Kinemage of the C-alpha trace (Angstrom):
@kinemage 1
@onewidth
@group {chain A} dominant
@subgroup {mainchain}
@vectorlist {calphas} color= white
{ca met a 1} P 95.034 127.665 50.108
{ca leu a 2} L 93.814 128.789 53.504
{ca asp a 3} L 92.169 131.886 52.065
{ca glu a 4} L 89.763 129.656 50.148
{ca phe a 5} L 87.877 128.887 53.377
{ca pro a 6} L 85.694 131.447 55.178
{ca leu a 7} L 86.854 132.325 58.681
{ca trp a 8} L 83.567 131.201 60.260
{ca phe a 9} L 84.066 127.722 58.793
{ca leu a 10} L 87.654 127.405 60.024
{ca arg a 11} L 86.688 128.591 63.502
{ca ala a 12} L 83.633 126.337 63.736
{ca phe a 13} L 85.657 123.349 62.548
{ca ala a 14} L 88.502 124.036 64.991
{ca ile a 15} L 86.189 124.392 68.007
{ca ala a 16} L 84.153 121.280 67.135
{ca phe a 17} L 87.324 119.285 66.484
{ca gly a 18} L 88.806 120.419 69.791
{ca leu a 19} L 85.628 119.567 71.711
{ca ile a 20} L 85.671 116.021 70.324
{ca trp a 21} L 89.290 115.480 71.301
{ca gly a 22} L 88.601 117.115 74.644
{ca ser a 23} L 86.081 114.347 75.266
{ca phe a 24} L 88.775 111.783 74.479
{ca leu a 25} L 91.104 113.524 76.942
{ca asn a 26} L 88.759 112.564 79.760
{ca val a 27} L 89.365 108.927 78.850
{ca val a 28} L 93.122 109.519 78.879
{ca ile a 29} L 93.037 111.315 82.236
{ca tyr a 30} L 91.042 108.519 83.865
{ca arg a 31} L 92.605 105.424 82.307
{ca val a 32} L 96.322 106.176 81.839
{ca pro a 33} L 97.150 106.392 85.587
{ca leu a 34} L 95.377 103.046 86.032
{ca gly a 35} L 97.440 101.437 83.272
{ca lys a 36} L 94.353 100.808 81.125
{ca ser a 37} L 93.983 101.048 77.357
{ca val a 38} L 92.536 104.336 76.112
{ca val a 39} L 90.849 102.666 73.128
{ca his a 40} L 89.340 99.503 74.620
{ca pro a 41} L 86.780 98.949 75.999
{ca pro a 42} L 84.487 101.689 74.671
{ca ser a 43} L 83.444 104.565 76.931
{ca his a 44} L 81.470 103.252 79.876
{ca cys a 45} L 80.168 104.416 83.220
{ca thr a 46} L 82.805 104.100 85.937
{ca arg a 47} L 80.032 103.506 88.511
{ca cys a 48} L 77.820 100.778 87.013
{ca gly a 49} L 79.833 99.740 83.941
{ca ala a 50} L 77.090 100.455 81.381
{ca asn a 51} L 78.273 101.596 77.949
{ca val a 52} L 77.837 105.302 77.291
{ca lys a 53} L 75.322 105.939 74.528
{ca pro a 54} L 76.326 108.338 71.697
{ca trp a 55} L 73.848 111.041 72.739
{ca gln a 56} L 75.229 110.862 76.281
{ca asn a 57} L 78.743 111.532 74.996
{ca leu a 58} L 78.246 114.894 73.295
{ca pro a 59} L 80.985 117.242 74.550
{ca val a 60} L 79.720 119.669 77.230
{ca leu a 61} L 76.114 119.478 75.968
{ca ser a 62} L 75.413 116.000 77.366
{ca trp a 63} L 76.659 116.985 80.824
{ca val a 64} L 74.327 120.006 80.791
{ca leu a 65} L 71.312 118.033 79.501
{ca leu a 66} L 71.915 115.270 82.056
{ca arg a 67} L 72.297 117.916 84.800
{ca gly a 68} L 75.698 116.671 85.844
{ca arg a 69} L 74.654 113.053 86.322
{ca thr a 70} L 75.315 109.807 84.503
{ca gly a 71} L 72.669 108.800 81.986
{ca cys a 72} L 72.576 105.170 83.144
{ca cys a 73} L 72.539 105.067 86.949
{ca gly a 74} L 71.982 108.742 87.729
{ca lys a 75} L 75.135 109.125 89.849
{ca pro a 76} L 76.846 112.566 90.056
{ca leu a 77} L 79.278 113.216 87.211
{ca ser a 78} L 82.336 115.353 87.925
{ca ala a 79} L 82.419 118.867 86.482
{ca arg a 80} L 85.901 117.963 85.263
{ca tyr a 81} L 84.351 116.274 82.235
{ca pro a 82} L 82.754 119.352 80.617
{ca leu a 83} L 85.703 121.489 81.778
{ca val a 84} L 88.243 119.326 79.927
{ca glu a 85} L 85.993 119.155 76.868
{ca ala a 86} L 85.592 122.935 76.849
{ca leu a 87} L 89.354 123.352 77.228
{ca gly a 88} L 89.803 121.160 74.150
{ca gly a 89} L 87.583 123.450 72.085
{ca leu a 90} L 89.155 126.595 73.507
{ca cys a 91} L 92.704 125.373 72.854
{ca ala a 92} L 91.872 124.402 69.265
{ca trp a 93} L 90.349 127.823 68.643
{ca gly a 94} L 93.357 129.557 70.191
{ca ile a 95} L 95.803 127.567 68.045
{ca leu a 96} L 93.836 128.402 64.923
{ca glu a 97} L 93.973 132.113 65.723
{ca thr a 98} L 97.600 132.312 66.874
{ca arg a 99} L 99.348 129.666 64.782
{ca val a 100} L 97.321 129.115 61.614
{ca leu a 101} L 95.563 132.377 60.760
{ca thr a 102} L 98.855 134.243 61.301
{ca leu a 103} L 100.370 132.301 58.368
{ca ser a 104} L 100.309 133.734 54.863
{ca pro a 105} L 96.804 133.512 53.332
{ca thr a 106} L 98.367 131.604 50.435
{ca thr a 107} L 99.657 128.859 52.749
{ca ser a 108} L 98.587 125.423 51.571
{ca val a 109} L 95.842 123.635 53.470
{ca ala a 110} L 98.210 120.700 54.031
{ca phe a 111} L 100.842 122.853 55.740
{ca gly a 112} L 98.266 124.812 57.739
{ca gly a 113} L 96.592 121.578 58.807
{ca ala a 114} L 99.922 120.068 59.871
{ca val a 115} L 100.695 123.141 61.984
{ca phe a 116} L 97.243 123.033 63.565
{ca leu a 117} L 97.321 119.312 64.349
{ca ser a 118} L 100.858 119.295 65.738
{ca phe a 119} L 100.272 122.209 68.108
{ca leu a 120} L 96.871 120.848 69.104
{ca ala a 121} L 98.435 117.481 69.936
{ca val a 122} L 101.032 118.951 72.293
{ca thr a 123} L 98.531 121.347 73.858
{ca leu a 124} L 95.973 118.642 74.597
{ca gly a 125} L 98.814 116.508 75.908
{ca met a 126} L 99.634 119.299 78.353
{ca val a 127} L 96.005 119.497 79.487
{ca ala a 128} L 95.966 115.750 80.159
{ca ala a 129} L 99.361 115.869 81.909
{ca ala a 130} L 98.237 118.733 84.142
{ca phe a 131} L 95.093 116.948 85.338
{ca ile a 132} L 96.880 113.615 85.846
{ca asp a 133} L 99.756 115.162 87.788
{ca ala a 134} L 97.408 117.264 89.908
{ca glu a 135} L 95.546 114.135 91.016
{ca his a 136} L 98.241 111.442 91.010
{ca leu a 137} L 101.568 113.324 91.306
{ca tyr a 138} L 102.571 111.471 88.156
{ca leu a 139} L 103.508 112.598 84.645
{ca pro a 140} L 103.066 109.764 82.097
{ca gly a 141} L 106.078 109.112 79.895
{ca ser a 142} L 103.707 108.445 77.001
{ca ile a 143} L 102.852 112.159 77.115
{ca thr a 144} L 106.221 113.694 78.031
{ca ile a 145} L 108.530 111.483 75.968
{ca gly a 146} L 105.954 111.068 73.215
{ca gly a 147} L 105.507 114.846 73.084
{ca ala a 148} L 109.265 115.393 72.870
{ca ile a 149} L 109.506 112.933 69.965
{ca leu a 150} L 106.631 114.705 68.216
{ca gly a 151} L 108.432 118.007 68.770
{ca gly a 152} L 111.512 116.711 66.992
{ca ala a 153} L 109.488 115.152 64.165
{ca thr a 154} L 107.622 118.414 63.490
{ca ala a 155} L 110.541 120.809 64.057
{ca ser a 156} L 110.537 121.991 60.427
{ca leu a 157} L 106.951 123.259 60.815
{ca arg a 158} L 108.304 125.774 63.338
{ca gly a 159} L 111.392 126.768 61.370
{ca met a 160} L 113.683 124.610 63.519
{ca ser a 161} L 116.071 121.862 62.497
{ca phe a 162} L 115.895 118.423 64.062
{ca val a 163} L 119.334 119.008 65.606
{ca glu a 164} L 118.128 122.234 67.267
{ca ser a 165} L 115.094 120.419 68.615
{ca ala a 166} L 117.101 117.470 69.934
{ca leu a 167} L 119.724 119.742 71.490
{ca gly a 168} L 117.005 121.804 73.156
{ca ala a 169} L 115.468 118.651 74.640
{ca val a 170} L 118.798 117.367 75.994
{ca ile a 171} L 119.833 120.711 77.510
{ca ala a 172} L 116.395 121.202 79.080
{ca phe a 173} L 116.427 117.725 80.618
{ca leu a 174} L 119.903 118.221 82.090
{ca val a 175} L 118.949 121.634 83.524
{ca val a 176} L 116.509 119.836 85.820
{ca trp a 177} L 118.125 116.415 86.197
{ca val a 178} L 121.607 117.499 87.294
{ca pro a 179} L 120.861 120.058 90.056
{ca phe a 180} L 117.349 119.108 91.179
{ca ile a 181} L 117.510 115.307 90.938
{ca leu a 182} L 121.088 114.016 90.816
{ca leu a 183} L 122.833 116.489 93.150
{ca tyr a 184} L 119.821 117.220 95.374
{ca glu a 185} L 119.287 113.521 96.035
{ca lys a 186} L 122.934 113.089 97.032
{ca val a 187} L 122.585 115.904 99.572
{ca arg a 188} L 119.039 115.404 100.890
{ca gly a 189} L 118.465 111.711 100.232
{ca gln a 190} L 115.541 112.254 97.853
{ca pro a 191} L 115.097 114.206 94.601
{ca gly a 192} L 113.979 117.839 94.726
{ca met a 193} L 111.932 117.417 91.548
{ca gly a 194} L 110.431 114.404 89.843
{ca leu a 195} L 111.921 112.780 86.778
{ca gly a 196} L 108.608 113.469 85.054
{ca asp a 197} L 109.231 117.207 85.451
{ca ala a 198} L 112.612 116.807 83.732
{ca lys a 199} L 110.964 114.918 80.870
{ca leu a 200} L 108.287 117.587 80.559
{ca leu a 201} L 110.970 120.265 80.345
{ca ala a 202} L 112.694 118.168 77.663
{ca leu a 203} L 109.426 118.301 75.727
{ca ala a 204} L 109.496 122.087 75.979
{ca gly a 205} L 113.079 122.119 74.709
{ca ala a 206} L 112.176 119.909 71.753
{ca trp a 207} L 109.359 122.256 70.764
{ca phe a 208} L 110.843 125.663 71.511
{ca gly a 209} L 114.593 125.151 71.960
{ca trp a 210} L 116.512 125.616 75.183
{ca pro a 211} L 115.470 129.309 75.556
{ca gly a 212} L 111.834 128.236 75.458
{ca ala a 213} L 112.526 125.532 78.034
{ca leu a 214} L 114.110 128.089 80.366
{ca phe a 215} L 110.990 130.227 80.039
{ca val a 216} L 108.828 127.205 80.886
{ca leu a 217} L 110.931 126.464 83.981
{ca gly a 218} L 110.888 130.084 85.163
{ca ala a 219} L 107.224 130.733 84.390
{ca gly a 220} L 106.267 127.385 85.902
{ca ala a 221} L 108.106 128.266 89.118
{ca val a 222} L 106.454 131.680 89.386
{ca gln a 223} L 102.979 130.336 88.638
{ca gly a 224} L 103.548 127.405 90.991
{ca ala a 225} L 104.489 129.757 93.822
{ca ile a 226} L 101.356 131.802 93.189
{ca gly a 227} L 99.221 128.652 93.092
{ca ala a 228} L 100.710 127.362 96.348
{ca gly a 229} L 100.115 130.732 97.995
{ca val a 230} L 96.482 130.772 96.915
{ca leu a 231} L 95.907 127.231 98.210
{ca leu a 232} L 97.538 128.022 101.540
{ca leu a 233} L 95.435 131.155 101.938
{ca thr a 234} L 92.163 129.444 101.026
{ca arg a 235} L 92.711 126.010 102.594
{ca gly a 236} L 95.375 126.690 105.208
{ca lys a 237} L 97.442 123.667 104.131
{ca leu a 238} L 98.429 121.509 101.164
{ca glu a 239} L 97.091 117.969 101.361
{ca asp a 240} L 97.662 114.839 99.320
{ca thr a 241} L 94.783 113.976 97.003
{ca glu a 242} L 92.558 111.001 97.696
{ca ala a 243} L 94.089 109.238 94.685
{ca val a 244} L 97.588 109.577 96.142
{ca lys a 245} L 96.402 108.293 99.528
{ca arg a 246} L 94.773 105.268 97.887
{ca glu a 247} L 97.875 104.542 95.829
{ca arg a 248} L 100.063 104.775 98.937
{ca glu a 249} L 97.839 102.301 100.797
{ca ala a 250} L 97.803 99.918 97.816
{ca val a 251} L 101.612 99.903 97.523
{ca leu a 252} L 102.064 99.310 101.258
{ca ala a 253} L 99.575 96.428 101.081
{ca glu a 254} L 101.527 94.883 98.190
{ca ile a 255} L 104.799 95.227 100.106
{ca ala a 256} L 103.254 93.664 103.214
{ca ala a 257} L 102.212 90.650 101.137
{ca leu a 258} L 105.785 90.007 99.911
{ca pro a 259} L 107.996 87.295 101.423
{ca glu a 260} L 109.962 88.598 104.391
{ca glu a 261} L 113.309 88.452 102.562
{ca glu a 262} L 111.957 90.730 99.805
{ca arg a 263} L 109.917 93.020 102.011
{ca glu a 264} L 112.759 95.065 103.515
{ca glu a 265} L 114.345 95.832 100.160
{ca ala a 266} L 110.987 96.768 98.619
{ca leu a 267} L 110.144 99.021 101.561
{ca ala a 268} L 113.512 100.796 101.336
{ca glu a 269} L 112.960 101.401 97.627
{ca trp a 270} L 109.416 102.632 98.250
{ca asn a 271} L 110.586 105.043 100.950
{ca arg a 272} L 112.674 106.844 98.323
{ca asp a 273} L 109.523 107.677 96.388
{ca pro a 274} L 108.327 111.279 96.989
{ca ile a 275} L 104.761 110.122 97.693
{ca ala a 276} L 105.730 107.392 100.165
{ca his a 277} L 104.959 109.534 103.226
{ca glu a 278} L 102.626 112.380 104.041
{ca ala a 279} L 104.371 115.744 104.113
{ca pro a 280} L 105.278 116.806 107.683
{ca asp a 281} L 104.358 120.460 107.152
{ca ala a 282} L 103.182 122.958 104.536
{ca leu a 283} L 106.702 124.061 103.610
{ca arg a 284} L 107.592 120.501 102.622
{ca ser a 285} L 104.286 119.595 100.992
{ca arg a 286} L 104.421 117.864 97.613
{ca met a 287} L 102.494 120.228 95.417
{ca pro a 288} L 102.636 118.962 91.812
{ca phe a 289} L 104.860 121.124 89.614
{ca gly a 290} L 103.757 119.510 86.350
{ca pro a 291} L 100.514 121.491 85.913
{ca phe a 292} L 102.418 124.781 86.081
{ca leu a 293} L 105.093 123.609 83.644
{ca ala a 294} L 102.313 122.405 81.324
{ca leu a 295} L 100.570 125.775 81.605
{ca ala a 296} L 103.801 127.536 80.613
{ca val a 297} L 104.132 125.257 77.567
{ca val a 298} L 100.581 126.165 76.497
{ca glu a 299} L 101.412 129.841 77.003
{ca leu a 300} L 104.325 129.445 74.573
{ca val a 301} L 102.106 127.647 72.089
{ca met a 302} L 99.611 130.506 72.119
{ca phe a 303} L 101.758 133.571 72.748
{ca gln a 304} L 105.362 132.733 71.827
{ca thr a 305} L 105.906 135.850 69.730
{ca his a 306} L 104.397 138.167 72.349
{ca ile a 307} L 106.404 136.507 75.135
{ca ala a 308} L 109.642 136.824 73.164
{ca asp a 309} L 108.932 140.494 72.374
{ca phe a 310} L 108.160 141.217 76.023
{ca leu a 311} L 111.251 139.460 77.380
{ca leu a 312} L 113.651 140.820 74.772
{ca gly a 313} L 112.133 144.278 75.067
{ca gly a 314} L 113.025 144.282 78.733
{ca leu a 315} L 116.728 143.665 78.079
């Protein structure tokens, strides 16, 4: 039973467990967009290739002790690494407080552990998706589709049936795909939202049903508008990331190397991609929507009951 463990132990375990998986998230965020395995080779320096020693891989602490530099070649190490690790610990702690400790004290450890692990998996997936989309304008199907499948497989832990979960995923996907991708592309020649966004909304539907998916879409839109406004006020414009610029140059180089008879078709297909060209102005800039959808999913994970009470109380 959960009440057999002292609260300090559960909290310490959750935070430590989250920090460890937060460290793994950094591997996911770096390697998945490059099409590399997240398990092989072992963690290594992206500058000189040296393997990372165990003491250099302690979540947050190693970055502080090494003063933000690599332990092998002394090159600057992005602050993203300790930030993601800290988010892992914070998310695990939040899930423990909001999803596990709110269960009956007589809940079995097995059930409580399953609830904790399932919600932690989707939450960390959202953290990884947000960072990847922010840098690459790309939401990996392994996270969105995989997360939707996990949502259906664990539906009973949330008091949902598999049918409710599957129906929520389908409805959520169609809510984005039909108006913002299918119809918008017919009118404007390119989709208004990415297919990855539709898949991410399907994940939300699988976890929280179609009402939860609608909240994610609405909250994501509001938070996205606020984020865009802040960036415009502080930077004056929205620019493509360096990763997107490099990827654009690499694709164009590959197309240029194709035989002439294949080049025109490949270029036409590439021009349909949202990242094929730099945005002509701020109003048509391609600000990633995925991070704001992911944030809304995490908000539901942590505060679903409070959100439902607030929304229903306003009716």
